[in-house]
Backbone as XML, in Angstrom:
<?xml version="1.0"?>
<chain id="A" units="angstrom">
  <residue number="1" name="UNK">
    <atom name="N" x="5.759" y="-15.435" z="-31.405"/>
    <atom name="CA" x="6.434" y="-16.395" z="-30.416"/>
    <atom name="C" x="6.369" y="-15.525" z="-29.284"/>
  </residue>
  <residue number="2" name="UNK">
    <atom name="N" x="6.537" y="-15.521" z="-27.990"/>
    <atom name="CA" x="6.761" y="-15.079" z="-26.697"/>
    <atom name="C" x="7.653" y="-15.897" z="-25.512"/>
  </residue>
  <residue number="3" name="UNK">
    <atom name="N" x="8.814" y="-14.927" z="-25.327"/>
    <atom name="CA" x="8.458" y="-14.784" z="-23.812"/>
    <atom name="C" x="8.780" y="-15.471" z="-23.330"/>
  </residue>
  <residue number="4" name="UNK">
    <atom name="N" x="8.504" y="-15.490" z="-21.838"/>
    <atom name="CA" x="9.519" y="-16.481" z="-20.946"/>
    <atom name="C" x="9.299" y="-17.711" z="-21.323"/>
  </residue>
  <residue number="5" name="UNK">
    <atom name="N" x="8.096" y="-18.410" z="-21.121"/>
    <atom name="CA" x="8.075" y="-19.369" z="-21.561"/>
    <atom name="C" x="8.388" y="-20.188" z="-23.058"/>
  </residue>
  <residue number="6" name="UNK">
    <atom name="N" x="8.487" y="-19.375" z="-23.625"/>
    <atom name="CA" x="8.883" y="-19.790" z="-25.115"/>
    <atom name="C" x="7.385" y="-20.421" z="-26.429"/>
  </residue>
  <residue number="7" name="UNK">
    <atom name="N" x="6.314" y="-19.870" z="-25.513"/>
    <atom name="CA" x="5.182" y="-19.730" z="-26.596"/>
    <atom name="C" x="3.870" y="-18.943" z="-26.378"/>
  </residue>
  <residue number="8" name="UNK">
    <atom name="N" x="3.156" y="-18.411" z="-26.953"/>
    <atom name="CA" x="2.190" y="-17.970" z="-26.500"/>
    <atom name="C" x="1.088" y="-18.290" z="-25.645"/>
  </residue>
  <residue number="9" name="UNK">
    <atom name="N" x="0.435" y="-17.387" z="-25.436"/>
    <atom name="CA" x="-0.979" y="-18.109" z="-24.706"/>
    <atom name="C" x="-1.757" y="-18.950" z="-25.042"/>
  </residue>
  <residue number="10" name="UNK">
    <atom name="N" x="-2.150" y="-18.998" z="-25.956"/>
    <atom name="CA" x="-2.524" y="-19.454" z="-26.923"/>
    <atom name="C" x="-2.570" y="-21.550" z="-27.152"/>
  </residue>
  <residue number="11" name="UNK">
    <atom name="N" x="-1.409" y="-20.938" z="-27.265"/>
    <atom name="CA" x="-0.116" y="-22.593" z="-27.377"/>
    <atom name="C" x="-0.362" y="-22.936" z="-25.804"/>
  </residue>
  <residue number="12" name="UNK">
    <atom name="N" x="-0.128" y="-22.024" z="-24.727"/>
    <atom name="CA" x="-0.408" y="-22.765" z="-23.535"/>
    <atom name="C" x="-1.196" y="-23.505" z="-22.990"/>
  </residue>
  <residue number="13" name="UNK">
    <atom name="N" x="-2.556" y="-22.614" z="-23.745"/>
    <atom name="CA" x="-3.892" y="-23.154" z="-23.295"/>
    <atom name="C" x="-4.074" y="-24.606" z="-23.658"/>
  </residue>
  <residue number="14" name="UNK">
    <atom name="N" x="-3.860" y="-24.902" z="-24.843"/>
    <atom name="CA" x="-4.305" y="-25.665" z="-25.730"/>
    <atom name="C" x="-3.483" y="-26.865" z="-24.986"/>
  </residue>
  <residue number="15" name="UNK">
    <atom name="N" x="-2.086" y="-26.835" z="-24.752"/>
    <atom name="CA" x="-1.077" y="-27.637" z="-23.816"/>
    <atom name="C" x="-1.469" y="-27.990" z="-22.594"/>
  </residue>
  <residue number="16" name="UNK">
    <atom name="N" x="-1.986" y="-26.894" z="-21.921"/>
    <atom name="CA" x="-2.644" y="-27.201" z="-20.016"/>
    <atom name="C" x="-3.374" y="-26.835" z="-20.068"/>
  </residue>
  <residue number="17" name="UNK">
    <atom name="N" x="-4.020" y="-26.822" z="-18.858"/>
    <atom name="CA" x="-5.368" y="-26.220" z="-18.486"/>
    <atom name="C" x="-5.918" y="-24.931" z="-19.163"/>
  </residue>
  <residue number="18" name="UNK">
    <atom name="N" x="-6.880" y="-24.682" z="-19.567"/>
    <atom name="CA" x="-7.112" y="-23.170" z="-20.427"/>
    <atom name="C" x="-7.268" y="-22.270" z="-19.196"/>
  </residue>
  <residue number="19" name="UNK">
    <atom name="N" x="-7.524" y="-22.587" z="-17.811"/>
    <atom name="CA" x="-7.861" y="-22.006" z="-16.788"/>
    <atom name="C" x="-6.133" y="-20.964" z="-16.046"/>
  </residue>
  <residue number="20" name="UNK">
    <atom name="N" x="-5.193" y="-21.914" z="-16.574"/>
    <atom name="CA" x="-3.872" y="-21.507" z="-16.215"/>
    <atom name="C" x="-3.392" y="-20.126" z="-16.510"/>
  </residue>
  <residue number="21" name="UNK">
    <atom name="N" x="-4.178" y="-19.675" z="-18.027"/>
    <atom name="CA" x="-3.665" y="-18.680" z="-18.239"/>
    <atom name="C" x="-3.768" y="-17.391" z="-17.510"/>
  </residue>
  <residue number="22" name="UNK">
    <atom name="N" x="-5.251" y="-17.292" z="-17.370"/>
    <atom name="CA" x="-5.642" y="-16.591" z="-16.738"/>
    <atom name="C" x="-5.740" y="-16.508" z="-15.051"/>
  </residue>
  <residue number="23" name="UNK">
    <atom name="N" x="-4.919" y="-17.260" z="-14.480"/>
    <atom name="CA" x="-4.757" y="-17.254" z="-13.307"/>
    <atom name="C" x="-2.827" y="-16.978" z="-13.698"/>
  </residue>
  <residue number="24" name="UNK">
    <atom name="N" x="-2.258" y="-16.767" z="-14.735"/>
    <atom name="CA" x="-1.126" y="-16.017" z="-14.974"/>
    <atom name="C" x="-1.205" y="-14.802" z="-14.556"/>
  </residue>
  <residue number="25" name="UNK">
    <atom name="N" x="-2.186" y="-14.638" z="-15.937"/>
    <atom name="CA" x="-2.634" y="-12.776" z="-15.764"/>
    <atom name="C" x="-3.303" y="-12.500" z="-14.284"/>
  </residue>
  <residue number="26" name="UNK">
    <atom name="N" x="-3.902" y="-12.753" z="-13.636"/>
    <atom name="CA" x="-4.126" y="-12.434" z="-12.566"/>
    <atom name="C" x="-2.420" y="-12.434" z="-11.382"/>
  </residue>
  <residue number="27" name="UNK">
    <atom name="N" x="-2.090" y="-13.421" z="-11.478"/>
    <atom name="CA" x="-0.805" y="-13.436" z="-10.596"/>
    <atom name="C" x="0.216" y="-12.088" z="-11.122"/>
  </residue>
  <residue number="28" name="UNK">
    <atom name="N" x="-0.027" y="-11.997" z="-11.654"/>
    <atom name="CA" x="1.216" y="-10.589" z="-12.733"/>
    <atom name="C" x="0.590" y="-9.508" z="-12.212"/>
  </residue>
  <residue number="29" name="UNK">
    <atom name="N" x="-1.029" y="-9.613" z="-13.094"/>
    <atom name="CA" x="-1.525" y="-8.405" z="-12.162"/>
    <atom name="C" x="-1.178" y="-7.791" z="-10.611"/>
  </residue>
  <residue number="30" name="UNK">
    <atom name="N" x="-1.443" y="-9.097" z="-10.092"/>
    <atom name="CA" x="-1.702" y="-8.943" z="-8.227"/>
    <atom name="C" x="-0.515" y="-8.315" z="-7.581"/>
  </residue>
  <residue number="31" name="UNK">
    <atom name="N" x="0.690" y="-9.373" z="-8.558"/>
    <atom name="CA" x="1.909" y="-8.739" z="-7.869"/>
    <atom name="C" x="2.361" y="-7.003" z="-8.224"/>
  </residue>
  <residue number="32" name="UNK">
    <atom name="N" x="2.531" y="-6.836" z="-9.418"/>
    <atom name="CA" x="2.457" y="-5.702" z="-10.287"/>
    <atom name="C" x="1.617" y="-4.517" z="-9.009"/>
  </residue>
  <residue number="33" name="UNK">
    <atom name="N" x="0.639" y="-4.860" z="-8.671"/>
    <atom name="CA" x="-0.440" y="-4.010" z="-7.510"/>
    <atom name="C" x="0.146" y="-3.928" z="-6.229"/>
  </residue>
  <residue number="34" name="UNK">
    <atom name="N" x="0.854" y="-5.071" z="-6.172"/>
    <atom name="CA" x="1.825" y="-4.980" z="-4.461"/>
    <atom name="C" x="2.662" y="-3.980" z="-4.973"/>
  </residue>
  <residue number="35" name="UNK">
    <atom name="N" x="3.861" y="-4.027" z="-6.208"/>
    <atom name="CA" x="4.525" y="-3.637" z="-6.296"/>
    <atom name="C" x="4.645" y="-1.983" z="-6.108"/>
  </residue>
  <residue number="36" name="UNK">
    <atom name="N" x="3.346" y="-1.586" z="-6.472"/>
    <atom name="CA" x="3.143" y="-0.086" z="-6.640"/>
    <atom name="C" x="2.483" y="0.134" z="-5.384"/>
  </residue>
  <residue number="37" name="UNK">
    <atom name="N" x="1.688" y="-0.484" z="-4.628"/>
    <atom name="CA" x="1.405" y="-0.282" z="-3.239"/>
    <atom name="C" x="2.897" y="-0.082" z="-2.207"/>
  </residue>
  <residue number="38" name="UNK">
    <atom name="N" x="3.684" y="-0.258" z="-2.869"/>
    <atom name="CA" x="4.716" y="-0.117" z="-2.033"/>
    <atom name="C" x="5.575" y="0.652" z="-2.259"/>
  </residue>
  <residue number="39" name="UNK">
    <atom name="N" x="5.870" y="0.850" z="-3.030"/>
    <atom name="CA" x="6.047" y="2.349" z="-4.147"/>
    <atom name="C" x="5.425" y="3.497" z="-3.601"/>
  </residue>
  <residue number="40" name="UNK">
    <atom name="N" x="4.047" y="3.676" z="-3.786"/>
    <atom name="CA" x="3.483" y="4.826" z="-2.919"/>
    <atom name="C" x="3.550" y="5.042" z="-1.532"/>
  </residue>
  <residue number="41" name="UNK">
    <atom name="N" x="4.297" y="3.662" z="-0.604"/>
    <atom name="CA" x="3.912" y="4.491" z="0.886"/>
    <atom name="C" x="5.491" y="4.334" z="0.859"/>
  </residue>
  <residue number="42" name="UNK">
    <atom name="N" x="6.202" y="3.744" z="0.253"/>
    <atom name="CA" x="7.184" y="4.652" z="0.621"/>
    <atom name="C" x="8.062" y="6.229" z="-0.058"/>
  </residue>
  <residue number="43" name="UNK">
    <atom name="N" x="7.132" y="6.623" z="-1.223"/>
    <atom name="CA" x="6.733" y="8.010" z="-1.402"/>
    <atom name="C" x="6.122" y="8.855" z="-0.205"/>
  </residue>
  <residue number="44" name="UNK">
    <atom name="N" x="5.273" y="8.021" z="0.218"/>
    <atom name="CA" x="4.275" y="8.981" z="1.326"/>
    <atom name="C" x="5.640" y="9.319" z="1.849"/>
  </residue>
  <residue number="45" name="UNK">
    <atom name="N" x="6.398" y="7.837" z="2.981"/>
    <atom name="CA" x="7.238" y="8.446" z="3.876"/>
    <atom name="C" x="8.473" y="9.638" z="3.343"/>
  </residue>
  <residue number="46" name="UNK">
    <atom name="N" x="9.079" y="9.591" z="2.055"/>
    <atom name="CA" x="9.757" y="10.564" z="1.795"/>
    <atom name="C" x="9.253" y="11.605" z="1.561"/>
  </residue>
  <residue number="47" name="UNK">
    <atom name="N" x="8.503" y="12.019" z="0.915"/>
    <atom name="CA" x="7.681" y="12.969" z="0.181"/>
    <atom name="C" x="6.771" y="13.809" z="1.650"/>
  </residue>
  <residue number="48" name="UNK">
    <atom name="N" x="6.533" y="13.288" z="2.604"/>
    <atom name="CA" x="5.809" y="14.050" z="3.479"/>
    <atom name="C" x="6.185" y="13.879" z="5.223"/>
  </residue>
  <residue number="49" name="UNK">
    <atom name="N" x="6.509" y="12.700" z="5.455"/>
    <atom name="CA" x="7.102" y="12.200" z="6.674"/>
    <atom name="C" x="8.399" y="12.610" z="7.002"/>
  </residue>
  <residue number="50" name="UNK">
    <atom name="N" x="9.148" y="12.270" z="6.092"/>
    <atom name="CA" x="10.771" y="12.155" z="6.776"/>
    <atom name="C" x="10.629" y="13.857" z="5.980"/>
  </residue>
  <residue number="51" name="UNK">
    <atom name="N" x="10.547" y="14.276" z="5.128"/>
    <atom name="CA" x="10.255" y="15.995" z="4.730"/>
    <atom name="C" x="9.977" y="16.681" z="6.060"/>
  </residue>
  <residue number="52" name="UNK">
    <atom name="N" x="8.987" y="16.163" z="6.876"/>
    <atom name="CA" x="8.721" y="16.806" z="7.905"/>
    <atom name="C" x="9.473" y="16.648" z="9.177"/>
  </residue>
  <residue number="53" name="UNK">
    <atom name="N" x="10.108" y="16.039" z="8.738"/>
    <atom name="CA" x="10.952" y="15.855" z="10.082"/>
    <atom name="C" x="10.124" y="14.640" z="11.446"/>
  </residue>
  <residue number="54" name="UNK">
    <atom name="N" x="9.999" y="13.277" z="10.846"/>
    <atom name="CA" x="9.950" y="12.514" z="11.650"/>
    <atom name="C" x="10.725" y="11.278" z="10.919"/>
  </residue>
  <residue number="55" name="UNK">
    <atom name="N" x="11.584" y="11.067" z="11.687"/>
    <atom name="CA" x="12.397" y="10.117" z="11.072"/>
    <atom name="C" x="12.180" y="8.486" z="11.752"/>
  </residue>
  <residue number="56" name="UNK">
    <atom name="N" x="10.924" y="9.031" z="12.875"/>
    <atom name="CA" x="10.294" y="7.690" z="13.394"/>
    <atom name="C" x="9.574" y="7.155" z="12.795"/>
  </residue>
  <residue number="57" name="UNK">
    <atom name="N" x="9.104" y="7.729" z="11.795"/>
    <atom name="CA" x="7.677" y="7.454" z="10.563"/>
    <atom name="C" x="8.566" y="6.062" z="9.692"/>
  </residue>
  <residue number="58" name="UNK">
    <atom name="N" x="10.092" y="5.947" z="9.544"/>
    <atom name="CA" x="9.994" y="4.561" z="8.890"/>
    <atom name="C" x="10.580" y="3.728" z="9.184"/>
  </residue>
  <residue number="59" name="UNK">
    <atom name="N" x="10.650" y="3.788" z="11.125"/>
    <atom name="CA" x="10.944" y="2.790" z="12.021"/>
    <atom name="C" x="9.130" y="1.656" z="11.725"/>
  </residue>
  <residue number="60" name="UNK">
    <atom name="N" x="8.784" y="3.147" z="12.288"/>
    <atom name="CA" x="7.132" y="2.492" z="12.603"/>
    <atom name="C" x="6.420" y="2.057" z="11.652"/>
  </residue>
  <residue number="61" name="UNK">
    <atom name="N" x="6.877" y="2.222" z="10.041"/>
    <atom name="CA" x="6.030" y="1.893" z="9.372"/>
    <atom name="C" x="6.613" y="0.850" z="8.946"/>
  </residue>
  <residue number="62" name="UNK">
    <atom name="N" x="7.571" y="0.530" z="8.924"/>
    <atom name="CA" x="8.165" y="-1.323" z="8.907"/>
    <atom name="C" x="7.936" y="-2.160" z="9.536"/>
  </residue>
  <residue number="63" name="UNK">
    <atom name="N" x="7.532" y="-1.232" z="11.191"/>
    <atom name="CA" x="7.022" y="-2.539" z="12.209"/>
    <atom name="C" x="5.406" y="-2.834" z="12.022"/>
  </residue>
  <residue number="64" name="UNK">
    <atom name="N" x="4.722" y="-1.361" z="11.310"/>
    <atom name="CA" x="3.581" y="-1.536" z="11.268"/>
    <atom name="C" x="3.162" y="-2.896" z="10.030"/>
  </residue>
  <residue number="65" name="UNK">
    <atom name="N" x="4.378" y="-2.845" z="8.965"/>
    <atom name="CA" x="4.173" y="-3.844" z="8.202"/>
    <atom name="C" x="4.524" y="-4.962" z="7.847"/>
  </residue>
  <residue number="66" name="UNK">
    <atom name="N" x="5.380" y="-5.056" z="9.274"/>
    <atom name="CA" x="5.855" y="-6.527" z="9.649"/>
    <atom name="C" x="7.332" y="-6.979" z="8.921"/>
  </residue>
  <residue number="67" name="UNK">
    <atom name="N" x="8.164" y="-5.398" z="8.116"/>
    <atom name="CA" x="9.211" y="-5.092" z="8.197"/>
    <atom name="C" x="10.162" y="-5.211" z="9.207"/>
  </residue>
  <residue number="68" name="UNK">
    <atom name="N" x="11.293" y="-5.830" z="8.915"/>
    <atom name="CA" x="12.472" y="-5.204" z="10.358"/>
    <atom name="C" x="13.066" y="-3.840" z="9.888"/>
  </residue>
  <residue number="69" name="UNK">
    <atom name="N" x="13.174" y="-3.185" z="11.102"/>
    <atom name="CA" x="13.421" y="-1.554" z="10.710"/>
    <atom name="C" x="14.860" y="-1.892" z="11.252"/>
  </residue>
  <residue number="70" name="UNK">
    <atom name="N" x="16.491" y="-2.492" z="10.908"/>
    <atom name="CA" x="17.399" y="-2.217" z="10.993"/>
    <atom name="C" x="18.007" y="-1.215" z="10.636"/>
  </residue>
  <residue number="71" name="UNK">
    <atom name="N" x="17.726" y="-0.772" z="9.632"/>
    <atom name="CA" x="18.456" y="0.119" z="9.326"/>
    <atom name="C" x="18.156" y="1.839" z="10.575"/>
  </residue>
  <residue number="72" name="UNK">
    <atom name="N" x="19.358" y="2.181" z="10.758"/>
    <atom name="CA" x="19.467" y="3.499" z="11.578"/>
    <atom name="C" x="18.729" y="4.653" z="10.869"/>
  </residue>
  <residue number="73" name="UNK">
    <atom name="N" x="17.471" y="5.541" z="12.057"/>
    <atom name="CA" x="17.566" y="6.572" z="10.853"/>
    <atom name="C" x="17.476" y="7.741" z="11.523"/>
  </residue>
  <residue number="74" name="UNK">
    <atom name="N" x="18.543" y="9.019" z="11.116"/>
    <atom name="CA" x="19.406" y="9.881" z="11.922"/>
    <atom name="C" x="18.419" y="11.428" z="10.840"/>
  </residue>
  <residue number="75" name="UNK">
    <atom name="N" x="17.646" y="12.141" z="11.808"/>
    <atom name="CA" x="17.018" y="13.139" z="11.851"/>
    <atom name="C" x="18.002" y="14.434" z="11.216"/>
  </residue>
  <residue number="76" name="UNK">
    <atom name="N" x="17.426" y="15.162" z="10.952"/>
    <atom name="CA" x="18.281" y="16.032" z="9.792"/>
    <atom name="C" x="18.633" y="17.536" z="10.885"/>
  </residue>
</chain>
């Protein structure tokens, strides 16, 4: 027995379209990859740019990625 839906993948494939299981797997992997990419981007900003004294990099990255850069960035 699984999981968030209350049944496993075989049961879901039998109840619904068998392709829905593959789609759900693809969707979760894509979401995980996106989270990983955002984490790497933040790590890069913190490790290299902010440490090198480039606080503008956080605001610039937010603008380029389409995120509102509302936080005030203070240099050290």
